[in-house]
C-alpha positions as CSV (number, residue, x, y, z in Angstrom):
1,M,16.8,-7.6,25.7
2,A,18.3,-4.2,24.7
3,I,18.4,-3.7,20.9
4,R,19.4,-0.7,18.9
5,L,16.4,1.6,18.2
6,Q,17.0,1.6,14.4
7,K,16.8,-2.2,14.3
8,I,13.6,-2.2,16.4
9,I,11.9,0.3,14.0
10,S,13.1,-1.6,11.0
11,D,12.0,-5.0,12.3
12,A,8.6,-3.5,13.0
13,G,8.3,-2.8,9.2
14,L,8.1,1.0,9.5
15,A,11.2,1.9,7.5
16,S,14.6,0.7,6.4
17,R,17.3,0.8,9.0
18,R,18.9,3.8,7.3
19,E,15.6,5.8,7.3
20,A,15.1,4.8,10.9
21,E,18.5,6.3,11.8
22,R,17.4,9.5,10.1
23,W,14.2,9.7,12.1
24,I,16.2,9.3,15.3
25,E,18.6,12.1,14.3
26,E,15.6,14.3,13.5
27,G,14.1,13.8,16.9
28,K,11.1,11.8,15.7
29,V,11.6,8.9,18.1
30,S,11.1,8.8,21.8
31,V,11.6,6.1,24.5
32,N,9.6,6.2,27.7
33,G,8.6,9.8,27.0
34,K,12.1,11.1,26.3
35,V,13.1,12.1,22.7
36,V,16.2,10.2,21.5
37,T,18.6,11.7,18.9
38,Q,21.7,9.7,19.5
39,L,22.4,6.8,17.2
40,G,23.4,3.7,19.0
41,T,20.7,4.2,21.7
42,T,19.2,0.9,22.7
43,A,15.8,-0.1,24.2
44,D,13.9,-3.3,25.1
45,P,10.8,-3.5,22.8
46,A,9.2,-5.8,25.3
47,V,9.5,-3.3,28.2
48,D,10.1,0.2,26.9
49,R,7.4,2.5,25.5
50,I,8.7,3.5,22.0
51,R,7.0,6.1,19.9
52,V,7.8,7.0,16.3
53,K,6.4,10.2,14.9
54,G,4.1,10.4,17.8
55,R,2.6,6.9,17.4
56,A,3.2,4.1,19.8
57,L,5.2,1.2,18.3
58,P,3.2,-2.0,18.9
59,R,4.9,-4.8,20.7
60,Q,6.2,-7.5,18.3
61,D,4.3,-10.2,20.2
62,E,1.0,-8.4,19.7
63,K,-1.3,-10.3,17.3
64,I,-2.8,-8.3,14.5
65,Y,-5.9,-9.4,12.4
66,L,-7.0,-7.3,9.4
67,I,-9.6,-7.7,6.5
68,F,-8.1,-6.2,3.3
69,N,-10.0,-5.6,0.1
70,K,-7.4,-6.7,-2.4
71,P,-7.5,-4.8,-5.8
72,K,-6.7,-6.7,-8.9
73,G,-3.3,-6.2,-10.5
74,C,-1.2,-7.1,-7.5
75,L,0.5,-10.3,-6.2
76,T,-0.5,-12.0,-3.0
77,T,3.0,-12.3,-1.7
78,V,5.3,-10.6,0.8
79,R,7.9,-9.8,-1.8
80,D,8.5,-10.3,-5.5
81,D,12.0,-10.7,-7.1
82,R,10.7,-9.0,-10.3
83,E,9.6,-6.0,-8.3
84,R,6.0,-6.2,-9.3
85,A,3.2,-4.8,-7.2
86,T,2.2,-6.9,-4.2
87,V,-0.4,-6.6,-1.5
88,M,2.4,-5.5,0.9
89,D,2.6,-2.2,-1.0
90,Y,-0.6,-1.2,0.8
91,F,1.1,-1.8,4.2
92,K,4.4,0.0,3.7
93,N,4.0,2.1,6.9
94,F,2.2,-0.5,9.0
95,P,4.0,-0.7,12.4
96,V,4.0,-4.5,12.6
97,R,5.1,-7.2,10.1
98,I,2.1,-9.0,8.7
99,F,1.4,-11.4,5.9
100,P,-1.5,-12.6,3.8
101,V,-3.4,-15.8,4.8
102,G,-3.5,-17.8,1.6
103,R,-3.5,-16.3,-1.9
104,L,-5.6,-14.6,-4.4
105,D,-4.6,-14.5,-8.1
106,Y,-3.0,-11.4,-9.6
107,N,-6.3,-10.4,-11.3
108,T,-8.6,-11.6,-8.5
109,E,-9.9,-9.0,-6.1
110,G,-11.7,-9.2,-2.8
111,L,-11.3,-10.3,0.8
112,L,-7.9,-11.2,2.1
113,L,-7.1,-11.8,5.7
114,M,-3.8,-10.3,6.9
115,T,-2.2,-11.2,10.2
116,N,1.1,-12.0,12.1
117,D,-0.5,-15.0,13.8
118,G,1.2,-17.9,12.0
119,E,-0.6,-20.6,14.0
120,L,-4.1,-19.3,13.2
121,S,-3.2,-18.8,9.6
122,K,-2.0,-22.4,9.4
123,Q,-5.2,-23.7,10.9
124,L,-7.4,-21.6,8.6
125,L,-5.6,-23.0,5.5
126,D,-5.6,-26.6,6.6
127,P,-8.0,-28.5,4.3
128,K,-9.1,-30.7,7.2
129,N,-10.8,-27.7,8.8
130,G,-13.0,-27.1,5.7
131,I,-12.9,-23.3,5.9
132,E,-15.3,-21.7,3.4
133,R,-14.3,-19.2,0.7
134,V,-17.1,-17.4,-1.1
135,Y,-16.6,-16.0,-4.6
136,R,-18.7,-13.9,-6.9
137,V,-17.8,-14.9,-10.5
138,K,-18.8,-13.4,-13.8
139,V,-18.6,-16.0,-16.5
140,H,-19.2,-16.1,-20.3
141,G,-22.5,-17.7,-21.1
142,I,-25.1,-19.1,-18.8
143,P,-24.4,-22.4,-17.1
144,D,-27.3,-24.9,-17.1
145,E,-28.0,-27.4,-14.3
146,K,-25.6,-29.9,-15.8
147,D,-22.8,-27.5,-15.8
148,L,-23.5,-26.4,-12.2
149,N,-23.7,-30.0,-11.0
150,R,-20.3,-30.7,-12.5
151,L,-18.9,-27.8,-10.4
152,R,-20.9,-29.0,-7.3
153,K,-19.6,-32.5,-7.5
154,G,-16.0,-31.5,-8.3
155,V,-13.8,-31.5,-11.4
156,Y,-10.4,-33.0,-12.1
157,L,-7.5,-30.5,-11.7
158,D,-3.9,-31.8,-12.0
159,G,-5.2,-35.3,-12.1
160,K,-7.1,-35.0,-8.7
161,K,-10.8,-34.4,-8.2
162,T,-11.6,-31.2,-6.3
163,E,-13.8,-31.1,-3.2
164,P,-17.5,-30.5,-3.7
165,M,-18.6,-26.8,-3.8
166,K,-21.8,-24.8,-3.6
167,A,-22.7,-23.2,-7.0
168,R,-25.7,-21.1,-8.0
169,V,-26.5,-18.5,-10.6
170,E,-26.9,-15.1,-8.8
171,R,-28.1,-13.0,-11.8
172,L,-28.0,-12.8,-15.6
173,T,-26.4,-10.0,-17.5
174,G,-26.8,-10.3,-21.3
175,R,-24.9,-13.2,-22.6
176,S,-23.0,-13.6,-19.3
177,C,-24.0,-14.2,-15.7
178,F,-22.8,-14.0,-12.1
179,L,-22.3,-17.1,-10.1
180,L,-21.8,-17.5,-6.4
181,L,-19.4,-20.3,-5.6
182,T,-18.4,-21.6,-2.1
183,L,-15.3,-23.7,-1.8
184,T,-13.4,-25.3,1.1
185,E,-10.1,-25.5,-0.7
186,G,-7.9,-23.2,-2.8
187,K,-5.9,-24.8,-5.6
188,N,-3.9,-22.8,-8.0
189,R,-6.3,-20.8,-10.2
190,H,-9.0,-23.1,-8.9
191,I,-12.1,-21.3,-10.0
192,R,-10.8,-20.1,-13.3
193,R,-9.7,-23.6,-14.3
194,A,-12.9,-25.2,-13.1
195,C,-15.2,-22.8,-14.9
196,E,-13.2,-23.3,-18.1
197,M,-13.6,-27.0,-17.8
198,V,-17.4,-26.7,-17.8
199,G,-17.3,-24.3,-20.8
200,H,-17.8,-20.9,-19.1
201,P,-14.5,-18.9,-18.8
202,V,-14.2,-16.4,-16.1
203,V,-14.6,-12.7,-16.9
204,K,-14.3,-11.3,-13.4
205,L,-13.5,-12.9,-10.1
206,S,-13.9,-11.5,-6.6
207,R,-13.8,-13.2,-3.2
208,T,-16.6,-11.8,-1.0
209,G,-16.2,-14.1,2.0
210,F,-13.7,-16.1,4.0
211,A,-14.3,-18.1,7.2
212,G,-17.5,-16.2,7.8
213,L,-15.9,-12.8,7.3
214,G,-17.3,-10.3,4.8
215,L,-16.2,-7.1,3.1
216,S,-19.3,-5.1,3.8
217,T,-18.6,-1.6,2.5
218,L,-14.8,-1.8,2.6
219,S,-13.5,-0.1,-0.6
220,S,-10.8,-1.5,-2.9
221,G,-7.3,-1.2,-1.4
222,A,-8.7,-0.4,2.1
223,F,-8.4,-2.5,5.3
224,R,-9.9,-2.6,8.7
225,F,-9.2,-4.5,12.0
226,L,-11.3,-7.5,12.9
227,T,-13.8,-6.9,15.7
228,G,-13.5,-9.1,18.9
229,K,-16.7,-10.9,17.8
230,E,-15.2,-11.7,14.4
231,L,-11.9,-13.0,15.9
232,S,-13.8,-15.2,18.3
233,S,-15.8,-16.6,15.4
234,L,-12.6,-17.4,13.5
235,R,-11.1,-19.3,16.4
236,R,-14.3,-21.3,16.9
237,R,-14.2,-22.3,13.3
238,V,-10.8,-23.9,13.6
239,R,-11.7,-25.6,16.9
240,S,-15.0,-27.0,15.5
241,P,-14.6,-27.2,11.7
242,R,-17.6,-27.8,9.5
243,K,-17.4,-29.2,6.0
244,T,-19.4,-27.5,3.2
245,D,-22.2,-29.6,1.7
246,A,-22.6,-29.7,-2.0
247,A,-25.4,-27.4,-3.1
């Protein structure tokens, strides 16, 4: 279907419609190898080869999968009415509309999956599939086995007991320590509230793993595309979900 070029560019998330019009007038857009400068020109994004500033515009039906290392101090949302920083600020010039899979708190950092695949996102977040989230948590004090077992068995949040989790001390640091926690659900401020309930408030929280994916050496605020092997692994997990055993 033929659509005005400025709408195609805007819908791809590259720019506002007004800025897209300016790019067209400046000769920064081409269709099937021919530079277009006339506003009102139309194209079919499913058929025509559209390039913006020399880069090919991905087809809107192309599925995108990214690992993003979310910094603290930004919201995990597509937009915020109060104009606070969001994860989407790191994807302002990304050529396809994407969204975060699930949420990380404002001051929680770490692995966040970004995609435009709504069906896979829904499956990964479905509690029935038992998708694991791994967190590295710095807490005040040093939990003993009793405290850890309370976390492992689940605590009551909002009047409902949480699912069992894996919990172990990774290392000590003075009067604090780092825990490794593995969950299969993600309630609002889940880890912070659970740790407070066992008497060890969170100092720092980072998600290091999700559905078998890891950050590796990805720096804060950076992202990368999933490999074919990683994507295949994700899809296998939602086809054959495995529940986490309590540690």
